[in-house]
N, C-alpha and C positions, 0 to 999 in steps of 0.2 A: 736920610733915608729911613723909614719906619719899617719895622718887621711887624707884619699883621697876621701871620699864619697861627694858627692854633696849637698851643703846645700841650702836650699830653705827658702824664708822668707814669711810668709804668707801674702796674699793678703788683705791690710787693707782697699783699695779703695772701694770694693764693701762690703756693708752691709750684716751683716748674719741676718738670721731668728731671732737667738735670739737679736740682736741690734736694730732690727725693731720693734720687739714685745714690748722690754722694753721702747722704745721712745714712742709707744703707749701707753702702761700702764701709764707712766709718764705724757702723755697729759691727759689721762682720770682723772688722779688724780688731776692735775693741773685745768682742765675744771670745776669738779665736785665740788672741794674745793674752788675755787674761785668764779666760778659761783653762787654755792648755797649761799655762803656768800653776794655776790653781791645783789641776789634776795631776800635774807632776809632783808637786810637794805631798799630795796625798800618795802618790806611788812610791815615794820616798820612805813614808812613813810604813806603808804597809808591806812591799815587796824589796825595799831596799835598791831600788833602781836610780840611777844618777846620782850614784854616790851617797844615798839614803841610807840610814841607819837600819832600816829593815822594822819589821814586827816587834822582834822581842826586845829590843833594845828601845824602839818608841814605847812600849808599854810599861818598861823599866822607867823612863822617862817621864811619863806619866804619872807613875807611881811617885817619884822624887818630887813632883811637884805640887803633890798633894791631891790628887785626882784618883782616888782608891774605890774600885780595884783598877789598878792601871792597864789590865788587858782589855777591860770595857770600854775606858775612855780613851784610851788610846787608838783602839780599833776604831771605834765611833768617830774620831777626830780625821784618822786617814781615810774611812770610808766618806765622810762629808766632804772632805777636800776631793778626794777622788772622783766621786760620783758628782758631786755639784760643779767642780771644774768642767768635767765632761759634757753635763747637760748643759752648760753655758757655751761652750766651745760648740756644740751641736745646734745651740738654740731652741731646745726642748724644754718644756715645762719651765721657762724662765722665771717667772715670777717665785715658784718654789725653789729652784737653784739658787735663786739670788738670796731666798732666805736662809738656805742652808748654809751658804758662805758667810751671810751676815752674823749667824748665830755662832759658828765658828770663830769669827773675827772679833765677836763681842768679848770669847773666853781668851783669846790672844793679846787682847787690849787690855784686859785686867792683869794678866799674867805681868806683862810689860812696863805696866804704867808707872810704875816707882822709877822707872829708868829715864822717864819723861819723855818730852817730845824733840824730836830732831838732835839726838845725842848720839845716837848710832847704837843704843843699846836699849831704847825705850819702844813706844809703841806706835812710832812712824810707818813702819812697814806693815803692821796690822790693819792701821788707818788705811795707807795707800790700797790695801786688798778690799777693803770693806766699802770705799767710796766707788769703784765701778759695779759692785755687786747691787748698792742702792741705784745706781744710775740705771743700770739695764732692768732693774725692777720695775721702773717709772716709764722707760722708754720702750721696754718690749726688745726683742731680738733682731728686729728690723725683716727685710724681704727675704734676705739668703738665710734661712733657717729651717729646721723642721718644723717649728710652731707655725710658720705663716701658712696664712689660709685654711688653718686646721680649726674645727670647731671648739678646741680646747685653750686656743692662743688667747692670752689676755695681757693687757698693758694699761697704762694710764693711772691717774691720779688714785682711785679706788684701789685697784689691784697693787701698786706699787706700795701704797700707804700699808695694806695689808700683809705684804711681803716683809716690808720694814718691822711692822710691829710682831709678825712670826718670828724673824730673823731673831730681833732682840730679846723676845719672849723665852724663845728656846734657850737662847744664850744665858739669859738670867736663870733659867731652870735649871740648865746645867752646871752654873755656878753655886746655885742653891745645893743641890745634889753633893757637889762636890764638898760644901761645907758639913754637911749632915753624915754622909758615908765614911 
């Protein structure tokens, strides 16, 4: 017996509602988890929350690392971590928030680079923090965000590339200022 029925293959080029929803949920989990943890790191530096060192010790630490004046650079690091993390958590101004986080991580990678990768003392943690920032710069925050449907919402290749360029550029500018101040 021969099967003569017409067979059709499903259209995999058009995303289904299920696929779109699961992507938005995945982006929500990424933003809230990553943004929340990043903001918590900033709160440790600025306010001493969650066992953090607080502003004075953070400023002294930045001075010891060669960022002079430590009060300025330490405050800047704490503010970028706190504000950038909160913005990612909420999904607001996502490309800019991603750039802020990436610029901070450029400096963290520079500080820990001599420790190597995957040694426990190197730059793997900073790199692990940079990767989701770059990812969110390109993908956008998803539907469950404050950016969704707003006129200022931006995502995609051009905006992701601009955010990465801005983040790397500001990170390198900070390193240049560290070297000359």
